[in-house]
C-alpha atoms as an extended CHARMM CRD file, in Angstrom:
* protein
*
       120  EXT
         1         1  MET       CA             41.1020000000       39.3130000000        8.3030000000  PROA      1               0.0000000000
         2         2  SER       CA             37.5230000000       37.9990000000        8.4720000000  PROA      2               0.0000000000
         3         3  ASN       CA             34.7880000000       40.1340000000        7.3200000000  PROA      3               0.0000000000
         4         4  PRO       CA             31.5000000000       39.0270000000        9.1830000000  PROA      4               0.0000000000
         5         5  GLN       CA             28.2670000000       40.8900000000        9.2050000000  PROA      5               0.0000000000
         6         6  THR       CA             26.0790000000       38.5650000000       11.0940000000  PROA      6               0.0000000000
         7         7  VAL       CA             24.6820000000       40.6060000000       13.7140000000  PROA      7               0.0000000000
         8         8  THR       CA             22.4770000000       39.1710000000       16.6190000000  PROA      8               0.0000000000
         9         9  PHE       CA             22.5860000000       42.3820000000       19.1340000000  PROA      9               0.0000000000
        10        10  ALA       CA             18.7890000000       43.5500000000       20.5560000000  PROA      10              0.0000000000
        11        11  GLY       CA             18.0200000000       46.0870000000       22.2200000000  PROA      11              0.0000000000
        12        12  ALA       CA             14.5150000000       46.5210000000       24.6080000000  PROA      12              0.0000000000
        13        13  SER       CA             12.7850000000       47.8420000000       22.0230000000  PROA      13              0.0000000000
        14        14  SER       CA             12.0630000000       47.3940000000       18.1380000000  PROA      14              0.0000000000
        15        15  THR       CA             13.6720000000       50.7550000000       17.3030000000  PROA      15              0.0000000000
        16        16  ASN       CA             16.8020000000       49.6760000000       19.1060000000  PROA      16              0.0000000000
        17        17  LEU       CA             17.6860000000       46.5970000000       17.2050000000  PROA      17              0.0000000000
        18        18  VAL       CA             21.4370000000       46.4200000000       16.2520000000  PROA      18              0.0000000000
        19        19  VAL       CA             21.2220000000       45.8010000000       11.9930000000  PROA      19              0.0000000000
        20        20  ARG       CA             24.9510000000       46.9440000000       11.3700000000  PROA      20              0.0000000000
        21        21  ALA       CA             28.2330000000       47.0200000000       13.2450000000  PROA      21              0.0000000000
        22        22  GLU       CA             31.6830000000       48.3230000000       12.5930000000  PROA      22              0.0000000000
        23        23  ILE       CA             34.4390000000       47.5500000000       14.3870000000  PROA      23              0.0000000000
        24        24  GLN       CA             37.0790000000       50.7630000000       14.0090000000  PROA      24              0.0000000000
        25        25  ASP       CA             40.6210000000       51.3080000000       14.0920000000  PROA      25              0.0000000000
        26        26  PRO       CA             41.6500000000       55.0510000000       15.6920000000  PROA      26              0.0000000000
        27        27  ALA       CA             42.0320000000       56.4070000000       12.2350000000  PROA      27              0.0000000000
        28        28  GLY       CA             37.9470000000       55.6950000000       12.2960000000  PROA      28              0.0000000000
        29        29  GLN       CA             38.4420000000       52.8450000000        9.3050000000  PROA      29              0.0000000000
        30        30  ASP       CA             36.4410000000       49.8930000000        9.5610000000  PROA      30              0.0000000000
        31        31  LEU       CA             38.2840000000       46.6990000000        9.7660000000  PROA      31              0.0000000000
        32        32  LEU       CA             35.1850000000       44.5430000000        8.6310000000  PROA      32              0.0000000000
        33        33  THR       CA             34.6110000000       46.3110000000        5.4610000000  PROA      33              0.0000000000
        34        34  SER       CA             38.4860000000       47.1630000000        4.4930000000  PROA      34              0.0000000000
        35        35  GLY       CA             40.2050000000       43.8420000000        5.3920000000  PROA      35              0.0000000000
        36        36  ALA       CA             42.5840000000       45.4270000000        7.0690000000  PROA      36              0.0000000000
        37        37  HSD       CA             44.2800000000       43.5100000000        9.6880000000  PROA      37              0.0000000000
        38        38  PRO       CA             44.3030000000       44.2440000000       13.5630000000  PROA      38              0.0000000000
        39        39  GLN       CA             47.2380000000       45.2460000000       14.8370000000  PROA      39              0.0000000000
        40        40  VAL       CA             48.4900000000       43.7780000000       18.4590000000  PROA      40              0.0000000000
        41        41  GLY       CA             48.8170000000       46.9830000000       21.0030000000  PROA      41              0.0000000000
        42        42  VAL       CA             46.1740000000       48.9610000000       18.9120000000  PROA      42              0.0000000000
        43        43  THR       CA             42.9500000000       49.6740000000       20.6340000000  PROA      43              0.0000000000
        44        44  TYR       CA             39.3160000000       48.7400000000       18.2740000000  PROA      44              0.0000000000
        45        45  THR       CA             36.2670000000       50.3140000000       19.1290000000  PROA      45              0.0000000000
        46        46  VAL       CA             32.8570000000       48.5900000000       18.4280000000  PROA      46              0.0000000000
        47        47  LYS       CA             29.9290000000       50.9720000000       16.9150000000  PROA      47              0.0000000000
        48        48  LEU       CA             26.5000000000       49.6830000000       16.3230000000  PROA      48              0.0000000000
        49        49  PHE       CA             23.9630000000       51.2820000000       13.8700000000  PROA      49              0.0000000000
        50        50  ASP       CA             20.0680000000       50.6870000000       14.2060000000  PROA      50              0.0000000000
        51        51  ALA       CA             18.0300000000       50.7930000000       11.0400000000  PROA      51              0.0000000000
        52        52  ALA       CA             17.9930000000       54.2650000000       10.1870000000  PROA      52              0.0000000000
        53        53  ASN       CA             21.7940000000       54.3150000000       10.7870000000  PROA      53              0.0000000000
        54        54  VAL       CA             21.8390000000       55.8870000000       13.9880000000  PROA      54              0.0000000000
        55        55  ASP       CA             24.6240000000       55.0130000000       16.6240000000  PROA      55              0.0000000000
        56        56  ILE       CA             23.3130000000       53.1800000000       19.6250000000  PROA      56              0.0000000000
        57        57  THR       CA             26.2180000000       51.8060000000       21.2090000000  PROA      57              0.0000000000
        58        58  ALA       CA             25.2420000000       53.5940000000       24.2040000000  PROA      58              0.0000000000
        59        59  SER       CA             22.0740000000       51.4590000000       24.6670000000  PROA      59              0.0000000000
        60        60  VAL       CA             24.0720000000       48.1940000000       24.6740000000  PROA      60              0.0000000000
        61        61  PRO       CA             25.6960000000       47.8060000000       28.0690000000  PROA      61              0.0000000000
        62        62  ALA       CA             29.1350000000       47.4450000000       27.7720000000  PROA      62              0.0000000000
        63        63  PRO       CA             29.6650000000       44.1760000000       29.8510000000  PROA      63              0.0000000000
        64        64  ASN       CA             27.5230000000       42.3320000000       27.4380000000  PROA      64              0.0000000000
        65        65  VAL       CA             29.8770000000       43.4440000000       24.6180000000  PROA      65              0.0000000000
        66        66  GLN       CA             32.1660000000       40.2620000000       24.0680000000  PROA      66              0.0000000000
        67        67  TRP       CA             35.0420000000       40.6650000000       21.8940000000  PROA      67              0.0000000000
        68        68  GLU       CA             36.2280000000       37.3770000000       20.4560000000  PROA      68              0.0000000000
        69        69  LEU       CA             39.3400000000       36.2900000000       18.1900000000  PROA      69              0.0000000000
        70        70  ASP       CA             37.9610000000       34.2990000000       14.9170000000  PROA      70              0.0000000000
        71        71  GLY       CA             38.9760000000       32.6280000000       11.7790000000  PROA      71              0.0000000000
        72        72  PRO       CA             42.3940000000       31.2510000000       10.3490000000  PROA      72              0.0000000000
        73        73  ASN       CA             45.5390000000       32.3260000000       11.4240000000  PROA      73              0.0000000000
        74        74  THR       CA             47.0420000000       35.2970000000        8.9200000000  PROA      74              0.0000000000
        75        75  ALA       CA             50.2960000000       35.5440000000       11.1310000000  PROA      75              0.0000000000
        76        76  GLY       CA             52.1120000000       31.8730000000       10.2290000000  PROA      76              0.0000000000
        77        77  CYS       CA             50.2120000000       30.2290000000       12.8830000000  PROA      77              0.0000000000
        78        78  SER       CA             48.6030000000       27.3580000000       11.6380000000  PROA      78              0.0000000000
        79        79  VAL       CA             45.1990000000       27.1750000000       13.5860000000  PROA      79              0.0000000000
        80        80  THR       CA             41.6270000000       28.8400000000       13.1930000000  PROA      80              0.0000000000
        81        81  LEU       CA             40.0030000000       30.0700000000       15.9130000000  PROA      81              0.0000000000
        82        82  ASN       CA             36.0590000000       29.8310000000       15.8260000000  PROA      82              0.0000000000
        83        83  SER       CA             34.4580000000       32.7020000000       18.4210000000  PROA      83              0.0000000000
        84        84  SER       CA             37.8540000000       32.2740000000       20.6670000000  PROA      84              0.0000000000
        85        85  ASP       CA             36.6150000000       34.5840000000       24.0860000000  PROA      85              0.0000000000
        86        86  THR       CA             39.3880000000       37.1690000000       24.4560000000  PROA      86              0.0000000000
        87        87  LEU       CA             37.8720000000       37.5630000000       27.8760000000  PROA      87              0.0000000000
        88        88  VAL       CA             37.3960000000       41.4620000000       27.5830000000  PROA      88              0.0000000000
        89        89  ARG       CA             33.8610000000       43.1040000000       27.8280000000  PROA      89              0.0000000000
        90        90  GLY       CA             33.4610000000       46.2110000000       26.6500000000  PROA      90              0.0000000000
        91        91  TYR       CA             33.3340000000       48.8300000000       23.6000000000  PROA      91              0.0000000000
        92        92  GLN       CA             36.9310000000       48.3790000000       23.1040000000  PROA      92              0.0000000000
        93        93  PHE       CA             40.0370000000       45.9170000000       22.2910000000  PROA      93              0.0000000000
        94        94  THR       CA             43.4650000000       45.9630000000       21.9850000000  PROA      94              0.0000000000
        95        95  PRO       CA             45.2370000000       43.0620000000       20.7530000000  PROA      95              0.0000000000
        96        96  ARG       CA             47.5510000000       41.5390000000       23.1160000000  PROA      96              0.0000000000
        97        97  THR       CA             51.1920000000       40.4650000000       22.4710000000  PROA      97              0.0000000000
        98        98  ASN       CA             51.2310000000       36.5030000000       22.6720000000  PROA      98              0.0000000000
        99        99  ALA       CA             52.5920000000       36.5580000000       26.5800000000  PROA      99              0.0000000000
       100       100  ASN       CA             49.6840000000       38.3200000000       27.7600000000  PROA      100             0.0000000000
       101       101  SER       CA             47.2390000000       36.5030000000       25.5320000000  PROA      101             0.0000000000
       102       102  THR       CA             44.3180000000       34.4870000000       26.3080000000  PROA      102             0.0000000000
       103       103  SER       CA             44.1030000000       32.3270000000       23.7400000000  PROA      103             0.0000000000
       104       104  GLY       CA             45.8680000000       29.7330000000       24.0470000000  PROA      104             0.0000000000
       105       105  VAL       CA             47.8800000000       29.0300000000       20.4610000000  PROA      105             0.0000000000
       106       106  PRO       CA             51.5510000000       30.2040000000       20.3150000000  PROA      106             0.0000000000
       107       107  CYS       CA             49.8220000000       33.0080000000       17.9690000000  PROA      107             0.0000000000
       108       108  GLY       CA             48.4340000000       34.9640000000       20.7430000000  PROA      108             0.0000000000
       109       109  ASP       CA             46.0870000000       37.2410000000       19.2450000000  PROA      109             0.0000000000
       110       110  GLN       CA             47.9440000000       38.2900000000       16.0610000000  PROA      110             0.0000000000
       111       111  GLY       CA             47.0850000000       37.0640000000       12.4770000000  PROA      111             0.0000000000
       112       112  PHE       CA             43.0770000000       36.4360000000       13.8230000000  PROA      112             0.0000000000
       113       113  GLY       CA             40.0990000000       38.8430000000       13.2740000000  PROA      113             0.0000000000
       114       114  LEU       CA             38.0050000000       40.4940000000       15.5580000000  PROA      114             0.0000000000
       115       115  LYS       CA             34.3830000000       39.7540000000       16.7530000000  PROA      115             0.0000000000
       116       116  VAL       CA             32.2230000000       41.0030000000       18.8820000000  PROA      116             0.0000000000
       117       117  THR       CA             29.2030000000       38.8490000000       20.4700000000  PROA      117             0.0000000000
       118       118  TYR       CA             26.4300000000       40.1720000000       22.7360000000  PROA      118             0.0000000000
       119       119  VAL       CA             26.3200000000       37.8960000000       25.9290000000  PROA      119             0.0000000000
       120       120  PRO       CA             23.4500000000       38.5190000000       28.1450000000  PROA      120             0.0000000000
């Protein structure tokens, strides 16, 4: 699991700038800081915070939140993905089985880090 913290989201005004993001598992654990690996079939939620540490997720339109697979694979597949679009938009993403993945690699969504990007 990669732990990137580069955040490039911006709201309509300077008070809505995203300065921190978390990708949380159902228990609220942040994958970006814990180093935990995403699991197939588990739903993850992105949370976006401003400089005052206020959750401003709802101020970013869900269709502009793009989920990506990123980094070297840790599940036995000798592949590295660089911001591979999962074709999922919104605040939540569930890594899929190999047969249902859009990654185009034999190991599917398994073993890659999760990344969230703003798309206009």
